N, C-alpha and C positions, 0 to 999 in steps of 0.2 A: 504493499499500499504506499501511496505517496501523499504527503500532506498538501492540502490545498494551498496554493500560492507559494509553495517552496520552490527553490531553484530546480529541483527534480521534476515538479509538476510543470513548471514553465518549459523545461527541456523536453518533456513528454509531448506537450502540446506543440511545441516548435517543430518536433519531428513529424507529427501527424499533419500539421498545416503544410509543411514542405512536401509531403508525399501526396497530398490531396489533388486529384485531377479536378474535382469540383471547384476548389478554391482557385486553381489556375484559370479555369474557364470563367469564373466570376470576375477574376482580376483582368480579363481581357476587356471588359466594358465598365469596370468600376475602379475608382482611384480614391483611396482615403488612408490617412495615417491617424491612428487612435492610440493615445496614451491612457493607461489606466493606473491610478494611484490608489492603493488601499492602505490606510493608516491603522496603527495600534494592533497589528497582528502579532503572533508569537515570535516572529523574526523581525519585528519592528515594521517600518513602512516598506511596502513592496511596490515597485513600479515595473510595469511590463507594457508591451506595445503589440499592435498589429498594423502592418503596412501592406496595402494591397494596390496593385497597379501594373500596367505593362505585362500582364500575363503571369505575374509573380505574386506570391503571398508569403509574408514573413511574420512570424510570432516569436517574441523573445523578451529578455529582460531589458529594462531601461526604457527611455522615452522614445517615441516614434520620431523619425526623421524622414520626410517632413511631418510635422504634427498639425493636423487639421482640427482635431477635437481632443480635448482632455476631460476625463472623468475622474472625480474624486469621491471616495466613500470610505467609511470605517469598516473594520474587520466584521463586525456583527451584521452590518448591511450586506457586505459581500457574501457572507455565508448564507444569509437568508435568501438572497436572490439565487445563488448557485444551487441551493437545495430546493428551490420552489416554494419556500415558505413565504416569500415576498415577491410580488410581481415587479419586474424591473420598471414598467411604466408607472406604477404606483410610487416606487422609490424616487423616481425623477420628480413626479408631481409634488411629493411630500418634502422634497429637498434632501432626502437621505443620500441621493447621488447628485453631486454638483457637476454641471456640465459647463465647459468653457470652449469657445471656438465656433466653428461653422456648423450651426445646428441643421441648416438645410442640407449640407453635405452628409451629415449623419443620417438624415431622413432618406436621402437618395441612395444610400448605401445599405438599405435593409437586406437585400439579397446576400451581401457580404456576411451579415450577422446571422442569417439563416444558415448559410454554409458553416459558419464557425460553431453554431449551436450543435450541428450534427457531429462535429469533431469533439466538442466538449463531452458529448454523450459517450464517445468511444473511450475517453479517459475517465469518465465519472465513476465507473465501476472499480477503478484502481485508486480512487481518491478517498482520503479520510478528511472529514471536516471537523477540525477541533482546534 
């Protein structure tokens, strides 16, 4: 088992994203760089990114380059969204997830996040949320 948001978890997702034909196809028609910052976790603050464009998709530690959108949330919110206890849209509306940057670009990139959700599902059975 790998702990949610650990470097091992980020590495597992990075490998899955890199190997995903679906993500490469999505990256042909979509371009976005997203940074996610989760504060107050077991390993302190964690920053990771997703960059999609030109037929390539990359997931890894650190900030996106280029960064179109940045999302910030605390550990408990990240766990609640990841486990389905909290709807992501509700978390945005209630301010539990703070959004910075190009919101329209984020909305236009919904197929990217649909593809990423399928990849998260492949890693979820190996993930412990604590």
